[in-house]
C-alpha positions as CSV (number, residue, x, y, z in Angstrom):
1,X,17.5,-16.0,16.2
2,X,17.2,-13.4,19.0
3,X,13.9,-13.2,20.7
4,X,13.5,-10.0,22.6
5,X,12.2,-9.5,26.2
6,X,8.6,-9.1,27.1
7,X,7.3,-5.6,27.8
8,X,3.6,-5.8,27.4
9,X,1.7,-2.6,27.2
10,X,-1.7,-3.4,25.9
11,X,-4.9,-1.7,27.1
12,X,-6.8,-3.2,30.0
13,X,-10.0,-3.4,28.0
14,X,-10.8,-3.0,24.3
15,X,-11.6,0.4,22.9
16,X,-14.9,0.8,21.1
17,X,-15.0,2.6,17.7
18,X,-18.0,3.8,15.8
19,X,-18.1,4.6,12.1
20,X,-17.9,8.0,10.5
21,X,-20.4,9.5,8.0
22,X,-21.1,13.1,7.1
23,X,-19.0,14.6,9.9
24,X,-20.6,12.5,12.7
25,X,-19.9,9.3,14.6
26,X,-22.4,6.5,14.5
27,X,-22.7,3.3,16.7
28,X,-22.6,-0.1,15.2
29,X,-25.4,-2.6,15.9
30,X,-23.0,-5.4,15.7
31,X,-19.3,-5.3,16.7
32,X,-16.2,-7.1,15.7
33,X,-13.6,-7.6,18.5
34,X,-10.0,-7.5,17.4
35,X,-7.3,-9.4,19.4
36,X,-3.8,-8.2,19.2
37,X,-1.6,-10.6,17.2
38,X,1.3,-10.0,19.6
39,X,-0.5,-10.2,22.9
40,X,-3.5,-12.5,22.4
41,X,-5.6,-9.8,24.1
42,X,-8.7,-7.9,22.9
43,X,-7.7,-4.3,22.0
44,X,-10.5,-2.9,19.8
45,X,-14.2,-3.3,19.0
46,X,-15.1,-2.2,15.5
47,X,-18.5,-1.7,14.0
48,X,-19.8,-4.2,11.4
49,X,-21.5,-1.8,9.0
50,X,-24.3,-2.7,6.7
51,X,-25.2,-2.0,3.1
52,X,-27.5,0.7,4.4
53,X,-24.6,2.3,6.2
54,X,-22.5,2.2,3.0
55,X,-25.3,3.8,1.0
56,X,-25.5,6.6,3.6
57,X,-21.8,7.2,3.4
58,X,-21.8,7.3,-0.4
59,X,-24.8,9.7,-0.4
60,X,-23.0,12.0,2.0
61,X,-19.9,12.0,-0.1
62,X,-22.0,12.6,-3.2
63,X,-23.7,15.6,-1.7
64,X,-20.4,17.0,-0.4
65,X,-18.9,16.7,-3.9
66,X,-21.9,18.1,-5.8
67,X,-22.2,21.1,-3.4
68,X,-18.6,21.9,-4.2
69,X,-17.5,22.9,-0.7
70,X,-14.3,21.0,-1.3
71,X,-14.1,20.3,-5.0
72,X,-14.5,24.0,-5.9
73,X,-12.2,25.4,-3.3
74,X,-9.0,27.0,-4.6
75,X,-6.1,24.6,-4.5
76,X,-4.4,26.9,-2.0
77,X,-7.3,26.4,0.5
78,X,-7.2,22.6,0.1
79,X,-3.5,22.8,0.6
80,X,-4.0,24.6,3.9
81,X,-6.3,21.8,5.2
82,X,-3.8,19.2,4.2
83,X,-0.9,21.1,5.8
84,X,-2.8,21.5,9.1
85,X,-3.6,17.8,9.0
86,X,0.1,17.1,8.7
87,X,0.8,19.2,11.8
88,X,-1.9,17.3,13.8
89,X,-0.6,14.0,12.7
90,X,2.8,15.0,14.0
91,X,1.2,15.9,17.4
92,X,-0.6,12.6,17.6
93,X,2.1,10.4,16.2
94,X,2.6,8.3,19.3
95,X,-1.2,7.6,19.7
96,X,-1.5,6.5,16.0
97,X,1.5,4.3,16.2
98,X,0.2,2.7,19.4
99,X,-3.0,1.6,17.9
100,X,-1.3,0.5,14.7
101,X,1.0,-1.8,16.8
102,X,-1.9,-3.3,18.7
103,X,-4.0,-4.3,15.7
104,X,-1.2,-5.1,13.2
105,X,1.6,-6.6,15.4
106,X,4.4,-4.5,13.8
107,X,7.2,-3.0,16.0
108,X,6.5,0.4,17.5
109,X,9.6,1.9,16.0
110,X,8.4,0.9,12.6
111,X,4.9,2.2,13.2
112,X,6.3,5.6,14.2
113,X,8.4,5.6,11.0
114,X,5.3,4.9,9.0
115,X,3.5,7.8,10.6
116,X,6.5,10.1,9.6
117,X,6.0,8.9,6.0
118,X,2.2,9.6,6.3
119,X,3.0,13.2,7.4
120,X,5.3,13.6,4.4
121,X,2.5,12.4,2.1
122,X,0.2,15.1,3.4
123,X,2.9,17.7,3.1
124,X,3.6,16.6,-0.5
125,X,-0.1,16.5,-1.4
126,X,-0.5,20.0,0.0
127,X,2.0,21.3,-2.5
128,X,0.5,19.2,-5.3
129,X,-2.9,20.7,-4.6
130,X,-1.5,24.1,-5.6
131,X,0.4,22.8,-8.6
132,X,-2.4,20.8,-10.2
133,X,-3.3,22.4,-13.6
134,X,-4.6,21.8,-17.1
135,X,-3.1,23.0,-20.4
136,X,-3.9,25.3,-23.3
137,X,-3.6,25.1,-27.1
138,X,-2.9,28.3,-28.9
139,X,-2.1,26.5,-32.1
140,X,-5.5,25.7,-33.5
141,X,-5.9,28.7,-35.7
142,X,-6.3,32.5,-35.4
143,X,-9.8,32.3,-33.9
144,X,-9.9,28.9,-32.1
145,X,-8.5,28.5,-28.6
146,X,-8.3,25.2,-26.8
147,X,-8.2,24.4,-23.1
148,X,-7.8,21.1,-21.3
149,X,-9.2,21.2,-17.8
150,X,-8.4,18.8,-15.1
151,X,-11.4,18.1,-12.8
152,X,-11.8,15.8,-9.8
153,X,-13.4,12.6,-10.8
154,X,-16.0,12.7,-8.0
155,X,-16.7,10.2,-5.2
156,X,-13.8,7.8,-4.6
157,X,-14.1,4.5,-2.8
158,X,-10.8,3.6,-1.0
159,X,-10.2,0.0,0.2
160,X,-7.1,-0.4,2.3
161,X,-5.3,-3.6,3.5
162,X,-4.2,-4.9,6.9
163,X,-0.4,-4.9,6.4
164,X,0.2,-1.2,6.3
165,X,-3.2,0.2,7.4
166,X,-2.2,3.8,8.1
167,X,0.7,4.2,5.7
168,X,-1.3,2.9,2.6
169,X,-4.2,5.1,3.6
170,X,-1.9,8.1,3.6
171,X,-0.2,7.2,0.4
172,X,-3.6,7.7,-1.3
173,X,-6.0,9.8,0.8
174,X,-4.2,13.2,0.8
175,X,-3.6,13.0,-3.0
176,X,-7.3,12.1,-3.5
177,X,-8.2,15.1,-1.3
178,X,-5.8,17.4,-3.2
179,X,-7.6,16.6,-6.4
180,X,-10.9,17.8,-4.9
181,X,-12.6,14.4,-4.6
182,X,-14.7,13.2,-1.7
183,X,-13.9,9.8,-0.1
184,X,-15.6,6.7,1.4
185,X,-12.9,4.5,3.1
186,X,-13.2,0.8,4.0
187,X,-10.2,-0.3,6.1
188,X,-9.4,-3.9,6.6
189,X,-11.6,-5.4,9.3
190,X,-8.8,-6.4,11.5
191,X,-6.9,-3.0,11.4
192,X,-9.5,-0.2,11.3
193,X,-8.5,1.9,14.3
194,X,-6.1,4.3,12.7
195,X,-8.3,5.0,9.7
196,X,-11.1,5.9,12.2
197,X,-8.7,8.1,14.2
198,X,-8.0,10.0,11.0
199,X,-11.6,11.2,10.9
200,X,-11.2,13.4,13.9
201,X,-7.8,14.6,12.8
202,X,-9.2,15.7,9.4
203,X,-12.2,17.4,11.0
204,X,-9.9,19.3,13.3
205,X,-7.8,20.2,10.3
206,X,-10.8,21.9,8.7
207,X,-12.0,19.3,6.2
208,X,-15.7,19.9,5.4
209,X,-18.2,17.3,6.6
210,X,-19.0,14.6,4.1
211,X,-15.7,14.7,2.4
212,X,-14.1,11.9,4.4
213,X,-16.3,9.0,5.5
214,X,-15.4,5.6,7.0
215,X,-17.5,2.4,6.9
216,X,-16.0,-0.6,8.6
217,X,-16.8,-4.3,8.2
218,X,-16.2,-7.2,6.0
219,X,-14.9,-7.2,2.5
220,X,-17.7,-9.4,1.3
221,X,-20.3,-6.9,2.4
222,X,-18.8,-3.4,2.4
223,X,-15.9,-4.0,0.0
224,X,-18.0,-5.8,-2.6
225,X,-20.7,-3.2,-2.1
226,X,-18.3,-0.4,-2.9
227,X,-17.0,-2.1,-6.0
228,X,-20.6,-2.5,-7.3
229,X,-21.9,0.9,-6.1
230,X,-23.3,2.9,-9.0
231,X,-22.6,6.3,-7.3
232,X,-18.9,5.7,-6.6
233,X,-17.0,7.2,-9.5
234,X,-13.6,5.5,-8.8
235,X,-12.4,2.7,-6.6
236,X,-8.9,2.5,-5.3
237,X,-8.1,-1.0,-4.0
238,X,-4.9,-2.4,-2.5
239,X,-4.7,-6.1,-1.9
240,X,-4.5,-9.4,-3.7
241,X,-4.6,-9.9,-7.4
242,X,-7.5,-12.3,-6.9
243,X,-9.7,-9.7,-5.2
244,X,-8.5,-7.1,-7.8
245,X,-10.0,-9.2,-10.5
246,X,-13.3,-9.2,-8.6
247,X,-13.2,-5.4,-8.5
248,X,-12.7,-5.3,-12.3
249,X,-15.7,-7.6,-12.7
250,X,-17.9,-5.6,-10.4
251,X,-17.0,-2.4,-12.1
252,X,-17.8,-3.9,-15.5
253,X,-21.2,-5.0,-14.3
254,X,-22.1,-1.8,-12.6
255,X,-21.2,1.7,-13.7
256,X,-17.7,1.1,-15.4
257,X,-16.1,3.0,-12.6
258,X,-12.4,3.9,-12.9
259,X,-10.1,1.6,-10.9
260,X,-6.8,2.1,-9.2
261,X,-5.3,-1.2,-8.3
262,X,-2.1,-2.1,-6.4
263,X,-2.1,-5.9,-6.2
264,X,0.3,-8.7,-5.6
265,X,4.1,-9.0,-6.1
266,X,6.8,-11.6,-6.3
267,X,9.7,-9.2,-6.4
268,X,13.3,-10.0,-7.4
269,X,16.5,-8.7,-5.9
270,X,19.4,-9.3,-8.3
271,X,22.9,-9.5,-6.8
272,X,26.0,-9.5,-9.1
273,X,29.4,-10.7,-7.9
274,X,30.9,-7.2,-8.2
275,X,28.5,-5.7,-5.6
276,X,29.3,-4.9,-2.0
277,X,28.2,-8.3,-0.7
278,X,27.8,-7.3,2.9
279,X,25.6,-4.4,2.0
280,X,23.6,-6.6,-0.4
281,X,23.1,-9.3,2.1
282,X,21.8,-6.9,4.7
283,X,19.4,-5.5,2.1
284,X,18.2,-9.0,1.1
285,X,17.5,-9.9,4.7
286,X,15.7,-6.6,5.3
287,X,13.8,-6.7,2.1
288,X,12.1,-10.1,2.8
289,X,11.7,-9.7,6.6
290,X,10.5,-6.1,6.9
291,X,7.0,-6.1,8.3
292,X,7.4,-9.9,8.7
293,X,7.4,-10.2,4.9
294,X,3.8,-9.0,4.8
295,X,4.7,-6.4,2.3
296,X,3.6,-6.1,-1.4
297,X,7.1,-4.9,-2.4
298,X,8.9,-7.5,-0.3
299,X,11.9,-8.9,-2.2
300,X,11.0,-12.6,-1.9
301,X,13.1,-13.9,-4.9
302,X,16.9,-13.6,-4.6
303,X,18.7,-14.0,-7.9
304,X,22.4,-14.2,-7.2
305,X,25.5,-14.6,-9.4
306,X,26.5,-18.3,-9.3
307,X,30.1,-17.5,-8.8
308,X,29.4,-16.0,-5.3
309,X,26.1,-17.8,-4.5
310,X,27.3,-20.2,-1.8
311,X,29.1,-17.4,0.0
312,X,26.4,-14.9,-0.4
313,X,23.6,-17.2,0.7
314,X,25.6,-17.9,3.9
315,X,25.9,-14.2,4.6
316,X,22.2,-13.7,4.1
317,X,21.5,-16.7,6.4
318,X,23.7,-15.3,9.1
319,X,22.0,-11.9,8.8
320,X,18.5,-13.4,9.0
321,X,19.4,-15.5,12.1
322,X,20.3,-12.2,13.9
323,X,17.0,-10.5,13.3
324,X,15.4,-9.6,16.6
325,X,11.8,-11.0,16.7
326,X,9.5,-10.3,19.5
327,X,7.1,-8.1,21.3
328,X,6.4,-5.0,19.2
329,X,6.6,-2.6,22.2
330,X,10.2,-3.6,22.9
331,X,12.4,-1.0,21.3
332,X,14.9,-3.7,20.3
333,X,12.4,-5.6,18.2
334,X,12.9,-5.5,14.4
335,X,10.0,-7.6,13.3
336,X,6.8,-8.5,15.2
337,X,4.0,-10.9,14.9
338,X,2.1,-12.3,11.9
339,X,-1.1,-10.2,11.7
340,X,-3.8,-12.8,11.3
341,X,-4.3,-16.5,12.1
342,X,-5.1,-17.2,8.5
343,X,-1.9,-15.6,7.2
344,X,0.1,-17.5,9.8
345,X,-1.2,-20.8,8.5
346,X,-0.6,-19.7,4.9
347,X,3.1,-19.0,5.6
348,X,3.7,-22.2,7.4
349,X,2.0,-24.2,4.7
350,X,4.3,-22.6,2.1
351,X,7.3,-23.5,4.2
352,X,6.1,-27.1,4.2
353,X,5.6,-27.0,0.5
354,X,9.1,-25.7,-0.1
355,X,10.6,-28.6,1.9
356,X,8.3,-31.2,0.2
357,X,9.2,-29.9,-3.3
358,X,12.9,-30.3,-2.7
359,X,14.2,-26.8,-1.9
360,X,17.0,-26.8,0.6
361,X,16.3,-24.9,3.8
362,X,19.3,-22.8,4.9
363,X,17.7,-20.6,7.7
364,X,14.5,-20.4,9.7
365,X,11.5,-22.4,8.5
366,X,10.0,-22.8,12.0
367,X,7.5,-21.1,14.4
368,X,8.9,-19.1,17.3
369,X,7.0,-20.3,20.3
370,X,6.1,-17.6,22.9
371,X,3.6,-17.3,25.6
372,X,1.7,-14.8,23.5
373,X,1.6,-14.0,19.8
374,X,2.2,-15.6,16.4
375,X,5.9,-15.5,15.2
376,X,7.8,-17.1,12.3
377,X,11.5,-17.1,11.9
378,X,12.8,-15.4,8.7
379,X,13.3,-18.3,6.3
380,X,15.8,-18.9,3.4
381,X,15.4,-21.6,0.8
382,X,18.1,-22.3,-1.8
383,X,18.2,-24.6,-4.9
384,X,14.7,-23.4,-5.7
385,X,13.4,-24.1,-9.2
386,X,10.9,-21.9,-11.1
387,X,8.1,-24.6,-11.0
388,X,8.0,-24.6,-7.1
389,X,5.1,-23.0,-5.3
390,X,7.5,-20.9,-3.2
391,X,9.0,-19.6,-6.4
392,X,5.8,-18.5,-8.1
393,X,3.2,-17.6,-5.5
394,X,3.1,-14.5,-3.3
395,X,3.6,-15.9,0.1
396,X,3.2,-12.7,2.1
397,X,5.6,-13.8,4.8
398,X,9.3,-13.8,5.6
399,X,10.2,-16.6,3.1
400,X,13.0,-16.0,0.6
401,X,13.7,-18.2,-2.4
402,X,17.2,-18.2,-3.9
403,X,18.0,-18.7,-7.6
404,X,21.4,-18.6,-9.4
405,X,22.4,-17.1,-12.7
406,X,25.5,-17.1,-14.9
407,X,24.9,-14.2,-17.3
408,X,23.1,-10.9,-17.3
409,X,20.5,-12.1,-19.7
410,X,19.8,-15.1,-17.5
411,X,19.3,-12.8,-14.5
412,X,16.9,-10.6,-16.4
413,X,15.0,-13.7,-17.6
414,X,14.7,-15.0,-14.1
415,X,13.6,-11.7,-12.7
416,X,10.8,-11.4,-15.4
417,X,9.7,-15.0,-14.9
418,X,6.5,-14.0,-12.9
419,X,3.0,-12.8,-13.7
420,X,3.7,-9.8,-11.4
421,X,5.7,-6.6,-11.9
422,X,5.5,-4.5,-8.7
423,X,9.1,-3.9,-7.6
424,X,12.7,-5.0,-8.2
425,X,16.2,-4.3,-7.0
426,X,19.7,-4.8,-8.5
427,X,23.1,-4.7,-6.8
428,X,26.2,-4.0,-8.8
429,X,29.1,-1.5,-9.0
430,X,28.8,-1.4,-12.8
431,X,26.5,1.5,-13.7
432,X,26.1,0.2,-17.3
433,X,25.0,-3.2,-16.0
434,X,22.6,-1.5,-13.5
435,X,21.0,0.6,-16.2
436,X,20.7,-2.4,-18.5
437,X,18.9,-4.5,-15.9
438,X,16.7,-1.5,-14.8
439,X,15.5,-0.9,-18.3
440,X,14.8,-4.6,-19.0
441,X,13.1,-5.9,-15.8
442,X,9.4,-5.3,-15.7
443,X,8.6,-3.5,-12.4
444,X,6.8,-0.3,-11.4
445,X,9.4,0.5,-8.7
446,X,13.1,-0.2,-9.1
447,X,16.0,0.2,-6.6
448,X,19.7,0.2,-7.5
449,X,22.1,-0.6,-4.6
450,X,19.3,0.2,-2.2
451,X,15.9,-1.3,-1.1
452,X,12.5,0.2,-0.2
453,X,13.8,3.7,-0.4
454,X,12.2,6.9,-1.8
455,X,9.5,9.3,-0.7
456,X,5.9,10.5,-1.6
457,X,7.2,12.8,-4.3
458,X,7.6,9.9,-6.8
459,X,4.7,7.7,-8.1
460,X,4.2,4.1,-7.0
461,X,2.4,1.3,-8.8
462,X,2.9,-1.9,-10.7
463,X,3.2,-3.5,-14.1
464,X,1.3,-6.6,-15.4
465,X,-0.8,-8.4,-12.7
466,X,0.5,-6.1,-10.0
467,X,-2.1,-3.5,-10.9
468,X,-3.3,-0.4,-12.7
469,X,-2.6,3.3,-12.1
470,X,-0.2,5.2,-9.9
471,X,-0.3,6.6,-6.4
472,X,1.6,9.5,-4.8
473,X,3.4,12.4,-6.3
474,X,1.7,14.7,-8.8
475,X,0.8,11.6,-10.8
476,X,-1.1,10.4,-7.7
477,X,-3.3,13.5,-7.7
478,X,-3.8,13.4,-11.5
479,X,-4.9,9.7,-11.1
480,X,-8.1,11.0,-9.3
481,X,-9.0,13.6,-12.0
482,X,-10.5,13.5,-15.4
483,X,-9.8,15.7,-18.4
484,X,-12.3,18.0,-20.1
485,X,-11.4,19.6,-23.4
486,X,-12.9,23.0,-24.2
487,X,-12.8,24.8,-27.5
488,X,-13.5,28.6,-27.7
489,X,-14.1,30.3,-31.1
490,X,-13.6,34.0,-31.0
491,X,-14.8,34.7,-34.5
492,X,-18.2,34.9,-36.2
493,X,-19.4,31.5,-37.4
494,X,-19.2,30.6,-41.1
495,X,-22.7,29.2,-41.8
496,X,-22.9,25.6,-43.0
497,X,-26.5,26.2,-44.2
498,X,-26.9,29.1,-46.6
499,X,-29.4,31.7,-45.6
């Protein structure tokens, strides 16, 4: 395990952030102080908003939507705002990445790559704003004409997680805006800075006031309040399946708001003996270690052909041992710190469970002790059985469980042996085998001889307990619309009641 050199570059004192409602900044009466997970140093102070603040934000979003200054703009004009925002994001890329690193702990190079992806999301959404359309029916008879209109759903509540604070915001926000909706965002309490920076960027890009609002604070107060709020028309939540269920319950007990949910995953990567084993090993090590495994599409279950399993697991182990772990501001760092103390403990507890339940530890499995920060070595367990906790639970850390199969059917069965269905990957040189697996494994995203690739042009989302709905692409804009059917009769009415 290579631990990179120290090159600390955190601010001397924490930066204070307000919250953003109706085009204006407001000061918090109480503040939450965030300590960098890599530096053990306070970096931001974030407002702890109240229910009253949330109500004000929703009211501003409602007024902005009902007045139509955004919803009724031509798609071309909304596209211009989104395009200008993309340009501004490019200009402020280093600043956004800097604050993302400080609050999250991910490497600076990765954070910059995520801002590039965010820019692509805004550019894609700009095009989608111009392409969004309904449909017509000219087959209803000589005098009856039908139209299906696609209208923005209204006020959207957007709750984003701490693992990819800016990227997940931008995989949703520009598509929501492209549809004509207004938004109230609640970022994760520990990673709110970049969502707040977005407020000034959107305002400079020409977004009308009230269209984008940010309320910061705890999930129990602000998040729950958004799920229950009667004047929020749709809620988009990214996070755990457990909290997703609470969103469903809150929606059912309030206004039956539409929900978009991207939830947990326990994602398989299937490796056949005929694949390029060196490429596959690198992909496996990357897939479970990227973002320190704090990734909903992390490939945390390796399902490998028994005939090459020993050799392949050794290749993966050697790859994982070479991953450069350390200070996120060091350009050589590949993975940084675990984002929160709570998650750090969860991961270590699962490693202990794996050992206790009889899995064989091949690589990692320990803390990396440094003067500052929370680090865990990428970990590989073999001889894992389906009943083990590390096999079934989403760990959300760099912990890989390895299973073995003899036949294609057995590989598919192992891949589907989970309540989730978010993502999957298969490695083989046999295209027929690849298609067979792709069609049978239950997952919303699938990669063949690649991992975590693709762009904002294509939709993302999960099957089963991994969620509802789709984000990104044209489908991601349509997700935030509703259909209205209109019938127009061009002929004189034939009276039902005789005169």
